[in-house]
SESE-328369 format. One record per residue (C-alpha): residue number from 1; residue in one letter; x, y, z. Coordinates in nm, 3 decimals. Layout:
<drenbas>
DRENBA; guza; votor; x; y; z
DRENBA; NUM; A; X; Y; Z
...
</drenbas>
This chain:
<drenbas>
DRENBA; guza; votor; x; y; z
DRENBA; 1; X; -5.271; -2.563; -5.488
DRENBA; 2; X; -5.189; -2.400; -5.820
DRENBA; 3; X; -5.376; -2.086; -5.916
DRENBA; 4; X; -5.400; -1.873; -6.226
DRENBA; 5; X; -5.099; -1.674; -6.105
DRENBA; 6; X; -4.876; -1.981; -6.100
DRENBA; 7; X; -4.610; -1.918; -6.369
DRENBA; 8; X; -4.632; -2.283; -6.474
DRENBA; 9; X; -5.011; -2.282; -6.499
DRENBA; 10; X; -5.125; -2.173; -6.846
DRENBA; 11; X; -5.379; -1.899; -6.892
DRENBA; 12; X; -5.733; -2.006; -6.966
DRENBA; 13; X; -5.875; -1.968; -7.313
DRENBA; 14; X; -6.164; -1.726; -7.289
DRENBA; 15; X; -6.269; -1.761; -7.650
DRENBA; 16; X; -6.391; -2.120; -7.647
DRENBA; 17; X; -6.131; -2.263; -7.882
DRENBA; 18; X; -6.214; -2.568; -8.088
DRENBA; 19; X; -6.080; -2.913; -8.008
DRENBA; 20; X; -5.806; -2.874; -8.264
DRENBA; 21; X; -5.669; -2.578; -8.068
DRENBA; 22; X; -5.735; -2.727; -7.727
DRENBA; 23; X; -5.367; -2.769; -7.647
DRENBA; 24; X; -5.069; -2.562; -7.754
DRENBA; 25; X; -5.085; -2.501; -8.125
DRENBA; 26; X; -4.859; -2.314; -8.365
DRENBA; 27; X; -4.939; -1.950; -8.415
DRENBA; 28; X; -5.095; -1.871; -8.749
DRENBA; 29; X; -5.087; -1.516; -8.878
DRENBA; 30; X; -5.027; -1.350; -9.207
DRENBA; 31; X; -4.726; -1.168; -9.065
DRENBA; 32; X; -4.551; -1.484; -8.947
DRENBA; 33; X; -4.555; -1.765; -9.200
DRENBA; 34; X; -4.386; -2.093; -9.106
DRENBA; 35; X; -4.111; -2.024; -9.359
DRENBA; 36; X; -4.025; -1.677; -9.227
DRENBA; 37; X; -4.050; -1.791; -8.866
DRENBA; 38; X; -3.812; -2.081; -8.926
DRENBA; 39; X; -3.561; -1.850; -9.092
DRENBA; 40; X; -3.571; -1.627; -8.785
DRENBA; 41; X; -3.521; -1.927; -8.558
DRENBA; 42; X; -3.225; -2.050; -8.762
DRENBA; 43; X; -3.071; -1.704; -8.738
DRENBA; 44; X; -3.097; -1.722; -8.358
DRENBA; 45; X; -2.937; -2.068; -8.361
DRENBA; 46; X; -2.655; -1.945; -8.586
DRENBA; 47; X; -2.570; -1.650; -8.361
DRENBA; 48; X; -2.593; -1.858; -8.042
DRENBA; 49; X; -2.365; -2.125; -8.189
DRENBA; 50; X; -2.117; -1.859; -8.295
DRENBA; 51; X; -2.106; -1.719; -7.942
DRENBA; 52; X; -2.057; -2.066; -7.798
DRENBA; 53; X; -1.765; -2.129; -8.033
DRENBA; 54; X; -1.603; -1.800; -7.929
DRENBA; 55; X; -1.647; -1.876; -7.559
DRENBA; 56; X; -1.518; -2.233; -7.571
DRENBA; 57; X; -1.209; -2.141; -7.772
DRENBA; 58; X; -1.130; -1.841; -7.550
DRENBA; 59; X; -1.169; -2.041; -7.229
DRENBA; 60; X; -0.935; -2.312; -7.352
DRENBA; 61; X; -0.674; -2.065; -7.472
DRENBA; 62; X; -0.678; -1.894; -7.135
DRENBA; 63; X; -0.662; -2.206; -6.917
DRENBA; 64; X; -0.449; -2.442; -7.126
DRENBA; 65; X; -0.139; -2.337; -6.930
DRENBA; 66; X; -0.325; -2.312; -6.599
DRENBA; 67; X; -0.459; -2.666; -6.564
DRENBA; 68; X; -0.321; -3.017; -6.620
DRENBA; 69; X; -0.361; -3.181; -6.959
DRENBA; 70; X; -0.606; -3.439; -6.828
DRENBA; 71; X; -0.857; -3.162; -6.750
DRENBA; 72; X; -0.919; -3.119; -7.123
DRENBA; 73; X; -1.050; -3.325; -7.411
DRENBA; 74; X; -1.039; -3.233; -7.780
DRENBA; 75; X; -1.386; -3.113; -7.870
DRENBA; 76; X; -1.318; -3.031; -8.232
DRENBA; 77; X; -1.021; -2.994; -8.464
DRENBA; 78; X; -1.026; -2.784; -8.778
DRENBA; 79; X; -0.758; -2.657; -9.014
DRENBA; 80; X; -0.531; -2.434; -8.806
DRENBA; 81; X; -0.740; -2.449; -8.490
DRENBA; 82; X; -0.814; -2.676; -8.194
DRENBA; 83; X; -1.103; -2.637; -7.950
DRENBA; 84; X; -1.075; -2.830; -7.625
DRENBA; 85; X; -1.335; -2.876; -7.355
DRENBA; 86; X; -1.249; -2.836; -6.987
DRENBA; 87; X; -1.418; -3.146; -6.848
DRENBA; 88; X; -1.458; -3.080; -6.475
DRENBA; 89; X; -1.634; -2.745; -6.495
DRENBA; 90; X; -1.847; -2.863; -6.785
DRENBA; 91; X; -1.960; -3.162; -6.581
DRENBA; 92; X; -2.056; -2.932; -6.295
DRENBA; 93; X; -2.263; -2.722; -6.532
DRENBA; 94; X; -2.430; -3.034; -6.677
DRENBA; 95; X; -2.528; -3.159; -6.332
DRENBA; 96; X; -2.686; -2.824; -6.243
DRENBA; 97; X; -2.855; -2.811; -6.582
DRENBA; 98; X; -3.006; -3.156; -6.518
DRENBA; 99; X; -3.169; -3.018; -6.204
DRENBA; 100; X; -3.303; -2.702; -6.371
DRENBA; 101; X; -3.402; -2.815; -6.719
DRENBA; 102; X; -3.729; -2.975; -6.607
DRENBA; 103; X; -3.858; -2.647; -6.466
DRENBA; 104; X; -3.756; -2.445; -6.771
DRENBA; 105; X; -3.904; -2.703; -7.008
DRENBA; 106; X; -4.235; -2.702; -6.820
DRENBA; 107; X; -4.230; -2.323; -6.831
DRENBA; 108; X; -4.179; -2.337; -7.209
DRENBA; 109; X; -4.476; -2.572; -7.249
DRENBA; 110; X; -4.705; -2.349; -7.044
DRENBA; 111; X; -4.589; -1.994; -7.107
DRENBA; 112; X; -4.428; -2.022; -7.449
DRENBA; 113; X; -4.086; -2.081; -7.600
DRENBA; 114; X; -3.961; -1.722; -7.625
DRENBA; 115; X; -3.905; -1.659; -7.253
DRENBA; 116; X; -3.697; -1.975; -7.216
DRENBA; 117; X; -3.499; -1.899; -7.531
DRENBA; 118; X; -3.427; -1.555; -7.390
DRENBA; 119; X; -3.322; -1.685; -7.047
DRENBA; 120; X; -3.095; -1.955; -7.189
DRENBA; 121; X; -2.921; -1.693; -7.403
DRENBA; 122; X; -2.888; -1.472; -7.096
DRENBA; 123; X; -2.693; -1.755; -6.934
DRENBA; 124; X; -2.431; -1.744; -7.209
DRENBA; 125; X; -2.389; -1.369; -7.159
DRENBA; 126; X; -2.352; -1.405; -6.783
DRENBA; 127; X; -2.088; -1.677; -6.805
DRENBA; 128; X; -1.880; -1.458; -7.038
DRENBA; 129; X; -1.918; -1.158; -6.807
DRENBA; 130; X; -1.817; -1.368; -6.506
DRENBA; 131; X; -1.514; -1.496; -6.696
DRENBA; 132; X; -1.397; -1.144; -6.778
DRENBA; 133; X; -1.454; -1.033; -6.420
DRENBA; 134; X; -1.256; -1.325; -6.278
DRENBA; 135; X; -0.986; -1.347; -6.545
DRENBA; 136; X; -0.737; -1.122; -6.370
DRENBA; 137; X; -0.821; -1.228; -6.015
DRENBA; 138; X; -0.664; -1.492; -5.793
DRENBA; 139; X; -0.994; -1.684; -5.788
DRENBA; 140; X; -1.022; -1.700; -6.168
DRENBA; 141; X; -1.041; -2.081; -6.177
DRENBA; 142; X; -1.330; -2.082; -5.932
DRENBA; 143; X; -1.483; -1.788; -6.113
DRENBA; 144; X; -1.520; -1.981; -6.437
DRENBA; 145; X; -1.667; -2.279; -6.250
DRENBA; 146; X; -1.918; -2.047; -6.083
DRENBA; 147; X; -2.004; -1.900; -6.423
DRENBA; 148; X; -2.073; -2.243; -6.569
DRENBA; 149; X; -2.293; -2.330; -6.272
DRENBA; 150; X; -2.489; -2.005; -6.312
DRENBA; 151; X; -2.535; -2.089; -6.678
DRENBA; 152; X; -2.664; -2.432; -6.576
DRENBA; 153; X; -2.916; -2.278; -6.337
DRENBA; 154; X; -3.048; -2.070; -6.626
DRENBA; 155; X; -3.088; -2.383; -6.835
DRENBA; 156; X; -2.756; -2.394; -7.014
DRENBA; 157; X; -2.702; -2.497; -7.373
DRENBA; 158; X; -2.908; -2.820; -7.338
DRENBA; 159; X; -3.215; -2.614; -7.248
DRENBA; 160; X; -3.149; -2.388; -7.546
DRENBA; 161; X; -3.126; -2.689; -7.778
DRENBA; 162; X; -3.440; -2.841; -7.628
DRENBA; 163; X; -3.654; -2.530; -7.664
DRENBA; 164; X; -3.522; -2.468; -8.017
DRENBA; 165; X; -3.640; -2.813; -8.123
DRENBA; 166; X; -3.974; -2.759; -7.949
DRENBA; 167; X; -4.014; -2.426; -8.130
DRENBA; 168; X; -3.922; -2.584; -8.463
DRENBA; 169; X; -4.169; -2.865; -8.405
DRENBA; 170; X; -4.443; -2.609; -8.332
DRENBA; 171; X; -4.396; -2.425; -8.660
DRENBA; 172; X; -4.307; -2.718; -8.887
DRENBA; 173; X; -4.553; -2.718; -9.178
DRENBA; 174; X; -4.580; -3.098; -9.175
DRENBA; 175; X; -4.448; -3.411; -8.999
DRENBA; 176; X; -4.205; -3.479; -9.284
DRENBA; 177; X; -4.065; -3.127; -9.281
DRENBA; 178; X; -4.004; -3.156; -8.907
DRENBA; 179; X; -3.721; -3.404; -8.963
DRENBA; 180; X; -3.568; -3.188; -9.236
DRENBA; 181; X; -3.584; -2.880; -9.013
DRENBA; 182; X; -3.417; -3.065; -8.726
DRENBA; 183; X; -3.139; -3.162; -8.965
DRENBA; 184; X; -3.104; -2.797; -9.065
DRENBA; 185; X; -3.074; -2.694; -8.699
DRENBA; 186; X; -2.789; -2.939; -8.649
DRENBA; 187; X; -2.617; -2.821; -8.967
DRENBA; 188; X; -2.641; -2.456; -8.861
DRENBA; 189; X; -2.502; -2.537; -8.517
DRENBA; 190; X; -2.225; -2.745; -8.674
DRENBA; 191; X; -2.114; -2.467; -8.908
DRENBA; 192; X; -2.146; -2.161; -8.687
DRENBA; 193; X; -1.980; -2.314; -8.384
DRENBA; 194; X; -1.673; -2.341; -8.605
DRENBA; 195; X; -1.723; -1.986; -8.730
DRENBA; 196; X; -1.718; -1.867; -8.369
DRENBA; 197; X; -1.400; -2.060; -8.293
DRENBA; 198; X; -1.231; -1.903; -8.595
DRENBA; 199; X; -1.343; -1.555; -8.488
DRENBA; 200; X; -1.189; -1.611; -8.146
DRENBA; 201; X; -0.871; -1.746; -8.305
DRENBA; 202; X; -0.856; -1.440; -8.529
DRENBA; 203; X; -0.871; -1.224; -8.217
DRENBA; 204; X; -0.565; -1.406; -8.083
DRENBA; 205; X; -0.377; -1.321; -8.403
DRENBA; 206; X; -0.453; -0.950; -8.415
DRENBA; 207; X; -0.394; -0.892; -8.042
DRENBA; 208; X; -0.056; -0.962; -7.885
DRENBA; 209; X; -0.034; -1.104; -7.533
DRENBA; 210; X; -0.299; -1.235; -7.298
DRENBA; 211; X; -0.564; -0.980; -7.393
DRENBA; 212; X; -0.690; -1.179; -7.691
DRENBA; 213; X; -0.925; -1.384; -7.471
DRENBA; 214; X; -1.092; -1.063; -7.357
DRENBA; 215; X; -1.123; -0.952; -7.718
DRENBA; 216; X; -1.297; -1.280; -7.798
DRENBA; 217; X; -1.548; -1.210; -7.525
DRENBA; 218; X; -1.576; -0.851; -7.642
DRENBA; 219; X; -1.714; -1.006; -7.960
DRENBA; 220; X; -1.933; -1.273; -7.803
DRENBA; 221; X; -2.103; -1.061; -7.534
DRENBA; 222; X; -2.241; -0.791; -7.769
DRENBA; 223; X; -2.330; -1.059; -8.023
DRENBA; 224; X; -2.521; -1.265; -7.765
DRENBA; 225; X; -2.689; -0.952; -7.629
DRENBA; 226; X; -2.801; -0.857; -7.980
DRENBA; 227; X; -2.934; -1.211; -8.022
DRENBA; 228; X; -3.139; -1.171; -7.704
DRENBA; 229; X; -3.281; -0.845; -7.836
DRENBA; 230; X; -3.365; -1.015; -8.165
DRENBA; 231; X; -3.552; -1.291; -7.982
DRENBA; 232; X; -3.743; -1.038; -7.773
DRENBA; 233; X; -3.844; -0.803; -8.053
DRENBA; 234; X; -3.849; -1.006; -8.376
DRENBA; 235; X; -3.901; -1.375; -8.303
DRENBA; 236; X; -4.274; -1.457; -8.283
DRENBA; 237; X; -4.401; -1.689; -8.013
DRENBA; 238; X; -4.462; -2.033; -8.162
DRENBA; 239; X; -4.745; -2.129; -7.926
DRENBA; 240; X; -5.083; -1.985; -7.840
DRENBA; 241; X; -5.185; -2.071; -7.487
DRENBA; 242; X; -5.524; -2.234; -7.510
DRENBA; 243; X; -5.761; -2.432; -7.293
DRENBA; 244; X; -5.593; -2.641; -7.026
DRENBA; 245; X; -5.825; -2.930; -6.948
DRENBA; 246; X; -5.601; -3.189; -7.113
DRENBA; 247; X; -5.266; -3.041; -7.012
DRENBA; 248; X; -5.061; -3.222; -6.747
DRENBA; 249; X; -5.087; -3.062; -6.404
DRENBA; 250; X; -4.772; -2.874; -6.300
DRENBA; 251; X; -4.527; -3.082; -6.100
DRENBA; 252; X; -4.628; -3.076; -5.734
DRENBA; 253; X; -4.278; -3.067; -5.583
DRENBA; 254; X; -3.936; -2.935; -5.671
DRENBA; 255; X; -3.809; -3.293; -5.661
DRENBA; 256; X; -4.033; -3.379; -5.954
DRENBA; 257; X; -3.881; -3.097; -6.158
DRENBA; 258; X; -3.530; -3.212; -6.069
DRENBA; 259; X; -3.603; -3.560; -6.199
DRENBA; 260; X; -3.817; -3.441; -6.491
DRENBA; 261; X; -3.572; -3.582; -6.753
DRENBA; 262; X; -3.657; -3.926; -6.610
DRENBA; 263; X; -4.022; -3.869; -6.527
DRENBA; 264; X; -4.109; -3.725; -6.870
DRENBA; 265; X; -3.994; -4.039; -7.049
DRENBA; 266; X; -4.103; -4.296; -6.789
DRENBA; 267; X; -4.442; -4.155; -6.692
DRENBA; 268; X; -4.716; -4.416; -6.664
DRENBA; 269; X; -4.941; -4.431; -6.966
DRENBA; 270; X; -4.991; -4.599; -7.302
DRENBA; 271; X; -4.672; -4.725; -7.470
DRENBA; 272; X; -4.453; -4.617; -7.179
DRENBA; 273; X; -4.207; -4.898; -7.255
DRENBA; 274; X; -4.166; -4.783; -7.615
DRENBA; 275; X; -4.099; -4.425; -7.510
DRENBA; 276; X; -3.840; -4.542; -7.256
DRENBA; 277; X; -3.667; -4.759; -7.517
DRENBA; 278; X; -3.646; -4.465; -7.757
DRENBA; 279; X; -3.505; -4.239; -7.487
DRENBA; 280; X; -3.249; -4.499; -7.388
DRENBA; 281; X; -3.156; -4.550; -7.755
DRENBA; 282; X; -3.086; -4.177; -7.791
DRENBA; 283; X; -2.885; -4.174; -7.468
DRENBA; 284; X; -2.674; -4.473; -7.571
DRENBA; 285; X; -2.621; -4.327; -7.918
DRENBA; 286; X; -2.491; -4.003; -7.766
DRENBA; 287; X; -2.211; -4.201; -7.601
DRENBA; 288; X; -2.058; -4.231; -7.949
DRENBA; 289; X; -2.049; -3.854; -8.011
DRENBA; 290; X; -1.674; -3.815; -7.966
DRENBA; 291; X; -1.573; -4.092; -8.202
DRENBA; 292; X; -1.609; -3.892; -8.524
DRENBA; 293; X; -1.384; -3.618; -8.383
DRENBA; 294; X; -1.130; -3.858; -8.231
DRENBA; 295; X; -1.117; -4.059; -8.554
DRENBA; 296; X; -1.028; -3.752; -8.759
DRENBA; 297; X; -0.764; -3.640; -8.508
DRENBA; 298; X; -0.611; -3.987; -8.492
DRENBA; 299; X; -0.606; -4.022; -8.872
DRENBA; 300; X; -0.438; -3.684; -8.911
DRENBA; 301; X; -0.177; -3.751; -8.642
DRENBA; 302; X; -0.091; -4.095; -8.776
DRENBA; 303; X; -0.023; -3.953; -9.122
DRENBA; 304; X; -0.278; -4.169; -9.303
DRENBA; 305; X; -0.369; -4.056; -9.656
DRENBA; 306; X; -0.040; -3.870; -9.678
DRENBA; 307; X; -0.124; -3.754; -10.031
DRENBA; 308; X; -0.400; -3.538; -9.888
DRENBA; 309; X; -0.303; -3.206; -9.728
DRENBA; 310; X; -0.392; -3.214; -9.359
DRENBA; 311; X; -0.633; -2.921; -9.394
DRENBA; 312; X; -0.823; -3.111; -9.663
DRENBA; 313; X; -0.831; -3.428; -9.454
DRENBA; 314; X; -0.988; -3.230; -9.169
DRENBA; 315; X; -1.234; -3.054; -9.400
DRENBA; 316; X; -1.375; -3.343; -9.605
DRENBA; 317; X; -1.559; -3.521; -9.319
DRENBA; 318; X; -1.714; -3.192; -9.208
DRENBA; 319; X; -1.826; -3.115; -9.564
DRENBA; 320; X; -1.982; -3.462; -9.596
DRENBA; 321; X; -2.170; -3.413; -9.270
DRENBA; 322; X; -2.308; -3.076; -9.376
DRENBA; 323; X; -2.402; -3.208; -9.719
DRENBA; 324; X; -2.587; -3.499; -9.561
DRENBA; 325; X; -2.798; -3.270; -9.343
DRENBA; 326; X; -2.868; -3.003; -9.605
DRENBA; 327; X; -2.896; -3.212; -9.922
DRENBA; 328; X; -2.961; -3.579; -9.844
DRENBA; 329; X; -3.227; -3.509; -9.581
DRENBA; 330; X; -3.443; -3.289; -9.809
DRENBA; 331; X; -3.401; -3.530; -10.101
DRENBA; 332; X; -3.517; -3.829; -9.896
DRENBA; 333; X; -3.803; -3.625; -9.752
DRENBA; 334; X; -3.922; -3.537; -10.103
DRENBA; 335; X; -3.903; -3.903; -10.202
DRENBA; 336; X; -4.107; -4.016; -9.902
DRENBA; 337; X; -4.360; -3.738; -9.953
DRENBA; 338; X; -4.412; -3.821; -10.320
DRENBA; 339; X; -4.445; -4.192; -10.245
DRENBA; 340; X; -4.647; -4.202; -9.923
DRENBA; 341; X; -4.796; -3.855; -9.894
DRENBA; 342; X; -4.747; -3.605; -9.613
DRENBA; 343; X; -4.903; -3.749; -9.300
DRENBA; 344; X; -4.793; -3.823; -8.946
DRENBA; 345; X; -4.743; -4.184; -9.052
DRENBA; 346; X; -4.510; -4.091; -9.340
DRENBA; 347; X; -4.328; -3.846; -9.112
DRENBA; 348; X; -4.271; -4.130; -8.866
DRENBA; 349; X; -4.149; -4.351; -9.152
DRENBA; 350; X; -3.893; -4.091; -9.263
DRENBA; 351; X; -3.761; -4.025; -8.913
DRENBA; 352; X; -3.742; -4.393; -8.822
DRENBA; 353; X; -3.573; -4.493; -9.149
DRENBA; 354; X; -3.316; -4.213; -9.127
DRENBA; 355; X; -3.238; -4.293; -8.763
DRENBA; 356; X; -3.199; -4.667; -8.817
DRENBA; 357; X; -2.997; -4.640; -9.136
DRENBA; 358; X; -2.771; -4.367; -9.000
DRENBA; 359; X; -2.691; -4.573; -8.691
DRENBA; 360; X; -2.642; -4.881; -8.909
DRENBA; 361; X; -2.392; -4.694; -9.129
DRENBA; 362; X; -2.203; -4.578; -8.821
DRENBA; 363; X; -2.202; -4.929; -8.672
DRENBA; 364; X; -2.072; -5.090; -8.992
DRENBA; 365; X; -1.801; -4.825; -9.030
DRENBA; 366; X; -1.686; -4.849; -8.668
DRENBA; 367; X; -1.667; -5.227; -8.686
DRENBA; 368; X; -1.484; -5.198; -9.016
DRENBA; 369; X; -1.232; -4.955; -8.868
DRENBA; 370; X; -1.184; -5.193; -8.575
DRENBA; 371; X; -1.117; -5.488; -8.805
DRENBA; 372; X; -0.938; -5.307; -9.086
DRENBA; 373; X; -0.729; -5.047; -8.904
DRENBA; 374; X; -0.506; -4.814; -9.104
DRENBA; 375; X; -0.190; -5.025; -9.087
DRENBA; 376; X; -0.380; -5.336; -9.198
DRENBA; 377; X; -0.569; -5.202; -9.498
DRENBA; 378; X; -0.546; -4.836; -9.588
DRENBA; 379; X; -0.804; -4.874; -9.866
DRENBA; 380; X; -1.074; -5.023; -9.644
DRENBA; 381; X; -0.989; -4.784; -9.362
DRENBA; 382; X; -1.028; -4.496; -9.606
DRENBA; 383; X; -1.369; -4.618; -9.717
DRENBA; 384; X; -1.498; -4.645; -9.361
DRENBA; 385; X; -1.335; -4.316; -9.264
DRENBA; 386; X; -1.508; -4.117; -9.537
DRENBA; 387; X; -1.843; -4.299; -9.513
DRENBA; 388; X; -1.882; -4.255; -9.137
DRENBA; 389; X; -1.977; -3.882; -9.159
DRENBA; 390; X; -2.290; -3.980; -9.354
DRENBA; 391; X; -2.429; -4.110; -9.023
DRENBA; 392; X; -2.462; -3.761; -8.876
DRENBA; 393; X; -2.835; -3.758; -8.943
DRENBA; 394; X; -2.916; -4.004; -8.664
DRENBA; 395; X; -2.966; -3.751; -8.385
DRENBA; 396; X; -3.209; -3.511; -8.559
DRENBA; 397; X; -3.402; -3.811; -8.689
DRENBA; 398; X; -3.424; -3.956; -8.338
DRENBA; 399; X; -3.548; -3.621; -8.204
DRENBA; 400; X; -3.818; -3.615; -8.473
DRENBA; 401; X; -3.912; -3.973; -8.392
DRENBA; 402; X; -3.958; -3.874; -8.028
DRENBA; 403; X; -4.192; -3.593; -8.132
DRENBA; 404; X; -4.390; -3.840; -8.343
DRENBA; 405; X; -4.427; -4.071; -8.042
DRENBA; 406; X; -4.559; -3.794; -7.817
DRENBA; 407; X; -4.801; -3.665; -8.081
DRENBA; 408; X; -4.937; -4.016; -8.137
DRENBA; 409; X; -4.989; -4.053; -7.761
DRENBA; 410; X; -5.176; -3.723; -7.735
DRENBA; 411; X; -4.888; -3.559; -7.547
DRENBA; 412; X; -4.813; -3.284; -7.796
DRENBA; 413; X; -4.852; -3.028; -7.516
DRENBA; 414; X; -4.537; -3.177; -7.357
DRENBA; 415; X; -4.297; -3.135; -7.648
DRENBA; 416; X; -4.091; -2.884; -7.451
DRENBA; 417; X; -4.050; -3.135; -7.169
DRENBA; 418; X; -3.966; -3.409; -7.421
DRENBA; 419; X; -3.693; -3.216; -7.599
DRENBA; 420; X; -3.557; -3.083; -7.272
DRENBA; 421; X; -3.524; -3.438; -7.141
DRENBA; 422; X; -3.366; -3.566; -7.461
DRENBA; 423; X; -3.121; -3.276; -7.488
DRENBA; 424; X; -2.987; -3.318; -7.133
DRENBA; 425; X; -2.944; -3.693; -7.181
DRENBA; 426; X; -2.759; -3.624; -7.507
DRENBA; 427; X; -2.540; -3.366; -7.330
DRENBA; 428; X; -2.451; -3.618; -7.059
DRENBA; 429; X; -2.378; -3.885; -7.317
DRENBA; 430; X; -2.152; -3.648; -7.509
DRENBA; 431; X; -1.955; -3.567; -7.194
DRENBA; 432; X; -1.910; -3.937; -7.124
DRENBA; 433; X; -1.788; -3.997; -7.478
DRENBA; 434; X; -1.531; -3.716; -7.453
DRENBA; 435; X; -1.387; -3.856; -7.131
DRENBA; 436; X; -1.079; -3.992; -7.312
DRENBA; 437; X; -0.822; -3.709; -7.302
DRENBA; 438; X; -0.553; -3.879; -7.512
DRENBA; 439; X; -0.569; -3.924; -7.887
DRENBA; 440; X; -0.317; -4.201; -7.943
DRENBA; 441; X; -0.364; -4.534; -8.118
DRENBA; 442; X; -0.457; -4.718; -7.798
DRENBA; 443; X; -0.728; -4.466; -7.711
DRENBA; 444; X; -0.869; -4.476; -8.063
DRENBA; 445; X; -0.900; -4.854; -8.075
DRENBA; 446; X; -1.038; -4.866; -7.721
DRENBA; 447; X; -1.292; -4.600; -7.815
DRENBA; 448; X; -1.395; -4.767; -8.140
DRENBA; 449; X; -1.465; -5.094; -7.959
DRENBA; 450; X; -1.713; -4.927; -7.729
DRENBA; 451; X; -1.851; -4.711; -8.009
DRENBA; 452; X; -1.938; -5.019; -8.214
DRENBA; 453; X; -2.101; -5.177; -7.910
DRENBA; 454; X; -2.307; -4.868; -7.825
DRENBA; 455; X; -2.422; -4.828; -8.185
DRENBA; 456; X; -2.542; -5.188; -8.203
DRENBA; 457; X; -2.728; -5.150; -7.872
DRENBA; 458; X; -2.886; -4.822; -7.986
DRENBA; 459; X; -2.999; -4.985; -8.310
DRENBA; 460; X; -3.152; -5.282; -8.128
DRENBA; 461; X; -3.346; -5.050; -7.899
DRENBA; 462; X; -3.514; -4.901; -8.207
DRENBA; 463; X; -3.647; -5.238; -8.327
DRENBA; 464; X; -3.989; -5.218; -8.152
DRENBA; 465; X; -4.247; -5.012; -8.336
DRENBA; 466; X; -4.365; -4.696; -8.169
DRENBA; 467; X; -4.720; -4.598; -8.070
DRENBA; 468; X; -4.967; -4.649; -8.357
DRENBA; 469; X; -5.039; -4.351; -8.577
DRENBA; 470; X; -5.323; -4.315; -8.823
DRENBA; 471; X; -5.255; -4.274; -9.193
DRENBA; 472; X; -5.428; -3.940; -9.219
DRENBA; 473; X; -5.370; -3.622; -9.405
DRENBA; 474; X; -5.136; -3.381; -9.231
DRENBA; 475; X; -5.416; -3.131; -9.186
DRENBA; 476; X; -5.609; -3.367; -8.959
DRENBA; 477; X; -5.581; -3.294; -8.589
DRENBA; 478; X; -5.275; -3.482; -8.467
DRENBA; 479; X; -5.390; -3.478; -8.108
DRENBA; 480; X; -5.677; -3.712; -8.194
DRENBA; 481; X; -5.439; -3.981; -8.317
DRENBA; 482; X; -5.325; -4.072; -7.964
DRENBA; 483; X; -5.478; -4.351; -7.765
DRENBA; 484; X; -5.406; -4.666; -7.576
DRENBA; 485; X; -5.208; -4.936; -7.743
</drenbas>
């Protein structure tokens, strides 16, 4: 039986908090405003993404001559640089992460976000240290696999992404701003992963021979360690641990934690079917993750748009994606806020509309590319090619929609578990989508067929309305909106 010393059992509130603060609530202090706290969180995301870019590029550069071609899949291509993912070890890490993420997410819901952020960052440091230790040894291949598994046990990158979204949701000033902030998190990750890859590539230029991988890690390890120190000393905790009467009881067995990504979404209760449909929609959508990258690589290799320099062809889609997240999202949020006010209902409207329309844009473009391939109509192919990046907002909008569902159902104390579950399903879907190692015409057209299908299915799964939410002012207690459907 759980006791007060159980690390997953929250401390009791001895001050008799009001109903509004009965569950986990954002910290409010003059020293830590939502704006300043979010800036600190985005800084942590930027540094972590930079370190991940350094590590992935360095690992590929080291092992590209050690392992067969089919072990790798192009993760991202930028002007003058290619980052490839080693599939087998990454899958091993994802499987281990699936088993551990439920425990870490429950810990984040009951003891706060900072410890889990810290531990997930520690995993990135350990994998880099293990890589350096094994790089010159005969067991170096196994050493990297062991490092990835250790990282998975400590939560891995999916746990980091999950707890970052939970933290951002805690400190979001309003339901509408939550979607905008999630878009900003994706934009920061998008940009600084590439910054990290370029830093690692720069190390390979200034150092001759095989030592440039070690130099890349010599950058990433101190950077990640500094990020951990920043989290520990400067990032405020986003939750206060309050009364526990309405919190879910800690999982009774380890098996429940292992299957938490399933149990969290499929738990019996009001609107269970709607929550499951949303989770499945996000999972199916993640199966299309590789298409945007593969499409750009294919277009560049085939010589389409020959008037454009290749570096510009690779840059334009990325610029459109960043602009969508940092400019279009805030503009639409302002429009919704001025028209419908700033309530949980209007926040749901924004997230749902962005998710549905983003997926619709992607579906139309993928079908258009399938029908009007480059050789058939370069003009139409060009339109679909350059419009597709506008669909990047689907994932952050879907995450925000999931938060809206849980808040409406009175499960706001489980946001860590929710985002942990969603992030691991997205990670698995991404790995599935990158399972096509070749980037020739056949692979592209095969991939676009399935991409179009997955997008249509994901869109259809979003048709049912979610749990009802009251049209109340954002200052009203969101936990009182939940109830049976």
